[in-house]
C-alpha positions as CSV (number, residue, x, y, z in Angstrom):
1,X,0.0,0.1,0.3
2,X,1.6,3.3,-1.3
3,X,-0.3,6.4,-0.5
4,X,1.6,9.4,-1.6
5,X,1.2,12.9,-0.8
6,X,2.5,16.3,-2.4
7,X,2.3,14.4,-5.9
8,X,2.5,10.8,-6.8
9,X,6.7,10.5,-7.6
10,X,7.5,9.0,-4.3
11,X,4.5,6.2,-4.5
12,X,5.4,5.4,-7.6
13,X,9.3,4.8,-7.2
14,X,8.3,3.2,-3.9
15,X,6.1,0.6,-6.0
16,X,8.3,-0.3,-8.7
17,X,11.5,-0.6,-6.5
18,X,11.2,-1.4,-2.9
19,X,10.4,-5.2,-2.9
20,X,13.4,-5.5,-5.1
21,X,15.5,-3.6,-2.7
22,X,14.6,-5.7,0.3
23,X,14.9,-8.6,-1.4
24,X,18.3,-7.7,-2.7
25,X,19.6,-7.3,1.0
26,X,18.9,-10.9,2.2
27,X,21.7,-12.7,2.3
28,X,21.9,-15.8,-0.5
29,X,22.1,-19.3,-0.1
30,X,20.0,-19.1,3.2
31,X,17.3,-22.0,4.5
32,X,14.1,-20.8,4.5
33,X,14.3,-20.5,8.7
34,X,17.4,-18.5,8.4
35,X,15.2,-16.5,5.5
36,X,12.6,-15.8,7.4
37,X,15.2,-14.4,10.5
38,X,16.8,-12.0,8.1
39,X,13.5,-10.6,6.7
40,X,13.3,-8.1,9.4
41,X,16.5,-6.2,8.6
42,X,16.0,-6.8,5.2
43,X,12.8,-5.1,5.3
44,X,14.7,-2.0,7.2
45,X,17.8,-1.9,4.9
46,X,15.3,-1.9,1.9
47,X,13.0,0.6,2.7
48,X,16.0,3.3,3.9
49,X,17.5,2.3,0.2
50,X,14.5,3.1,-1.4
51,X,14.2,6.1,0.7
52,X,17.9,7.2,-0.4
53,X,17.9,6.5,-4.0
54,X,14.7,8.7,-4.4
55,X,16.3,11.5,-2.8
56,X,18.7,11.8,-5.4
57,X,16.1,12.7,-7.6
58,X,15.2,15.6,-5.9
59,X,11.1,15.6,-6.0
60,X,9.5,17.0,-3.2
61,X,6.5,13.8,-2.8
62,X,6.5,11.8,-0.3
63,X,4.7,8.2,0.6
64,X,3.5,5.9,3.3
65,X,4.2,2.5,2.4
66,X,2.8,-0.7,4.1
67,X,4.6,-4.0,2.4
68,X,3.3,-7.2,3.8
69,X,5.4,-10.4,3.1
70,X,3.4,-13.8,3.2
71,X,5.8,-17.0,3.6
72,X,3.7,-20.4,4.3
73,X,2.0,-19.3,7.4
74,X,4.4,-16.7,8.6
75,X,3.2,-13.0,7.6
76,X,6.1,-10.2,8.0
77,X,5.1,-6.5,7.5
78,X,6.8,-3.3,7.4
79,X,5.1,0.1,7.4
80,X,6.0,4.0,7.7
81,X,3.5,6.1,7.8
82,X,-0.3,5.9,8.6
83,X,-1.6,3.1,6.2
84,X,-2.4,0.4,8.4
85,X,-2.4,-3.2,8.0
86,X,-4.6,-5.3,10.5
87,X,-4.8,-8.9,11.0
88,X,-8.1,-10.9,12.5
89,X,-7.0,-14.7,13.5
90,X,-8.8,-16.9,15.6
91,X,-11.6,-14.0,16.7
92,X,-8.6,-11.6,17.9
93,X,-7.6,-8.4,16.0
94,X,-3.8,-7.9,15.7
95,X,-2.4,-4.5,14.6
96,X,1.0,-5.5,11.9
97,X,2.0,-1.9,11.7
98,X,2.3,1.5,13.5
99,X,0.6,4.6,13.1
100,X,3.3,7.4,12.1
101,X,1.4,10.2,12.8
102,X,2.8,12.6,15.7
103,X,-1.0,12.9,17.3
104,X,-0.9,9.5,17.5
105,X,2.9,8.8,19.3
106,X,4.7,11.1,22.2
107,X,7.6,8.7,21.4
108,X,7.9,10.1,17.6
109,X,7.3,13.5,19.0
110,X,10.2,13.3,21.3
111,X,12.7,11.7,18.9
112,X,11.9,14.9,16.6
113,X,12.5,17.5,19.0
114,X,15.1,15.6,20.5
115,X,16.7,15.9,17.1
116,X,16.0,19.4,17.0
117,X,13.0,19.3,15.3
118,X,10.0,21.1,15.8
119,X,6.3,19.6,16.5
120,X,3.5,21.7,16.4
121,X,-0.3,22.9,15.0
122,X,-0.6,25.4,12.3
123,X,-1.1,29.2,13.8
124,X,-3.7,31.2,12.4
125,X,-4.2,34.6,13.1
126,X,-5.1,35.3,16.8
127,X,-2.4,32.6,18.0
128,X,-4.8,29.4,17.6
129,X,-3.6,26.5,16.8
130,X,-5.5,24.4,14.3
131,X,-5.2,20.5,12.7
132,X,-2.9,17.9,13.4
133,X,0.7,18.1,14.9
134,X,3.1,18.7,12.2
135,X,6.9,18.8,11.4
136,X,8.2,22.0,10.9
137,X,9.5,22.9,8.6
138,X,7.7,21.5,6.0
139,X,4.8,21.2,8.1
140,X,4.2,17.4,8.0
141,X,1.8,15.3,10.4
142,X,3.8,11.9,9.6
143,X,6.8,11.0,11.0
144,X,8.1,8.6,9.2
145,X,7.7,8.0,5.3
146,X,9.7,7.6,2.0
147,X,10.6,10.8,0.1
148,X,9.7,14.3,1.4
149,X,12.8,15.9,0.9
150,X,12.0,19.2,2.0
151,X,10.8,18.6,5.6
152,X,14.3,17.5,6.3
153,X,16.2,15.0,8.3
154,X,13.3,14.9,11.2
155,X,11.0,12.7,8.9
156,X,12.9,9.0,8.7
157,X,12.6,5.9,6.2
158,X,13.0,3.6,9.0
159,X,10.0,1.4,9.3
160,X,8.1,-0.6,11.9
161,X,8.3,-4.3,11.3
162,X,6.5,-6.9,12.9
163,X,6.0,-10.8,12.3
164,X,3.8,-13.2,13.1
165,X,3.2,-17.1,12.5
166,X,-0.6,-17.9,11.8
167,X,-1.7,-21.0,13.3
168,X,-4.0,-23.7,11.1
169,X,-6.5,-21.5,11.4
170,X,-5.1,-19.3,9.3
171,X,-6.5,-15.3,9.5
172,X,-7.9,-12.5,7.4
173,X,-5.8,-9.1,6.7
174,X,-6.9,-5.7,5.6
175,X,-4.5,-3.2,4.9
176,X,-6.0,0.5,3.4
177,X,-4.9,4.1,3.9
178,X,-5.6,6.6,6.6
179,X,-9.2,7.1,4.7
180,X,-10.4,3.6,5.8
181,X,-9.2,4.1,9.4
182,X,-10.1,7.8,9.7
183,X,-13.8,6.6,9.3
184,X,-13.7,3.0,10.7
185,X,-12.2,0.6,13.4
186,X,-10.6,-2.6,12.9
187,X,-13.6,-4.4,14.5
188,X,-16.4,-2.2,12.6
189,X,-14.2,-3.0,8.9
190,X,-13.9,-6.9,9.6
191,X,-17.4,-7.3,10.7
192,X,-18.4,-5.7,7.5
193,X,-16.4,-7.5,5.1
194,X,-17.0,-11.2,6.9
195,X,-18.1,-13.5,4.7
196,X,-17.2,-11.8,1.3
197,X,-15.0,-12.3,-1.1
198,X,-12.3,-9.6,-1.8
199,X,-13.4,-7.7,-4.0
200,X,-16.8,-7.2,-2.4
201,X,-15.8,-6.7,0.6
202,X,-13.2,-3.8,-0.2
203,X,-16.5,-2.6,-2.4
204,X,-18.8,-3.0,1.2
205,X,-15.9,-1.1,3.4
206,X,-15.6,1.9,1.4
207,X,-19.7,1.8,1.6
208,X,-20.8,1.8,5.3
209,X,-17.9,4.6,6.1
210,X,-19.1,8.0,6.5
211,X,-19.1,10.2,3.7
212,X,-16.4,12.8,4.8
213,X,-13.3,14.2,3.6
214,X,-11.2,10.8,4.6
215,X,-13.6,9.3,1.5
216,X,-11.3,10.6,-1.0
217,X,-8.1,8.9,0.0
218,X,-9.4,5.3,0.2
219,X,-7.2,3.2,-2.6
220,X,-9.4,0.8,-4.7
221,X,-6.6,-2.5,-3.5
222,X,-7.8,-2.0,0.3
223,X,-8.8,-5.6,1.0
224,X,-5.9,-9.1,1.3
225,X,-7.5,-12.0,2.9
226,X,-5.6,-15.2,3.6
227,X,-6.8,-18.8,4.5
228,X,-5.3,-21.7,5.7
229,X,-5.9,-24.0,3.3
230,X,-2.1,-24.5,2.2
231,X,-2.0,-20.6,3.5
232,X,-3.5,-20.1,-0.6
233,X,-3.2,-17.1,-1.1
234,X,-6.6,-15.4,-2.4
235,X,-5.9,-11.5,-3.1
236,X,-8.6,-9.2,-4.8
């Protein structure tokens, strides 16, 4: 999932290069268990390389990224920004991503301010503050992304990485941009999608959310489902 801002260049570039960069950071000739153990570190290195390479193109656009790699029963997710990945398995909901919004993370606010950055809301005439917390200069409300060269070194591409092994019952996975999660909880999204094939489930999630500004940022491929019959992928 790539949700770009300030233009599409970063999202397009990451879509085309990120996976190859991640796989290129995995050492050769590993066993499957060794490959899975090496994957989280390779994801971090691949995100950083993709960001570094994109910076040489002198574009100011940026993008959230949520990348999920499934190998058998093992799900590994890496994310920057606020495009969320949520898993439902055995009746429980697991968040496989972190929201890298300043409003959602005091830790990220502390990281930026300790490095010399400024985090605050937009000031309007009269001194009132409005909107979400943002990093200045630049005014980005995300603390991690790929791209965003104009914001400087405070916005980093280091992803949150989570690896989980599914049981034999399998699970269902939803990956979506913030347009869905600003309007629906994970419980609501899974509930309205239950029993539907991937494409129909994605359409249903779009239909049930309130018609507000979030509607505009929904991505069409927002739902991926996985079942445990050989862990066959049935992505829509």
